[in-house]
N, C-alpha and C positions, 0 to 999 in steps of 0.2 A: 178261379183261385184255390189254389189247393190249401188244405188245412193239414194234410199230412202227406210224408213222401218216404216211400219204401225205396232204397238204393243197396246197391252191392259195395259191401266193405272191400277197399283197396288198401288196405294198411292204414295204422292210425295218421298217418301224415297225410294220405291220400284222404280219408274221412274228415279228417279236419278241416282241410282245404274246402272240401265239399260244403262242409257244414257252413265254413264261414261265407261262401260265395252265395249260399241260399240266404243267409240272414242278410248279408247285403243287397241282395235283390229285392227281398221282402221291404227293407227299410225305404229302398230307392221307389217302391211301388206305394209307399205311404202305409204299410202294416206293420205290427208289431212281430219283429221277427219269434217272439217267443209264443206266439198263436199258432206257430207252423211247427207241427212233431215231425221228426227226422228219425227215422228207424232204419239201422244198416242190416243187412242180411249177411253175415258171416259163418265160415265153415272151418273154424280152427282145425290145426292139424297138429298132433303133440307126436314128437318122438324123443327119443334121447338127447340127440344134437340137432342144431338148426340145420346143417348139412342133408342129414336124414330127412328131416320135415321138409325139405325144399324138394329133395328127391319125390318123397311120397306124394306132394302136391302136384309135381311135374307129371308122374305116373297116372294120378288121379283124372287131372285134366286132359290127357290125351288118350282117355277112354273114349268109344263110341258113344256111350250112355250118359257121359258127364253133364251136357247141357239138361238132359230130361229129368236125369236126378235132382238136379239143381232147381229145376222148375216145380218139380214135386216138392221138395222141400221147403223153397218158398211159399207155395202155396198152402201146404200144410199149416206152416208160422201166420198167414195172412189170413186164409181162407178165402183166397181170391184164385179161381183156377186159371193160371197162367199159361197152362197147355192149350189154350183154346186158339 
């Protein structure tokens, strides 16, 4: 049974939905949902407009090194080597 979950953030609504699902599953399994810690890894992109921010996200995710860079960042935050 998990005491902590590290997940990728998919927007506020998606993170809320995931959290609610985890809490419901914990309750169904007879666990206190407050005992399960949930951490979302997010990579905010700031730009003058939402359109520019979305364009920058698209540019970033289309690079060959995107996944590797994300794994390095998550590994750095959690001290777990996700590149293995």
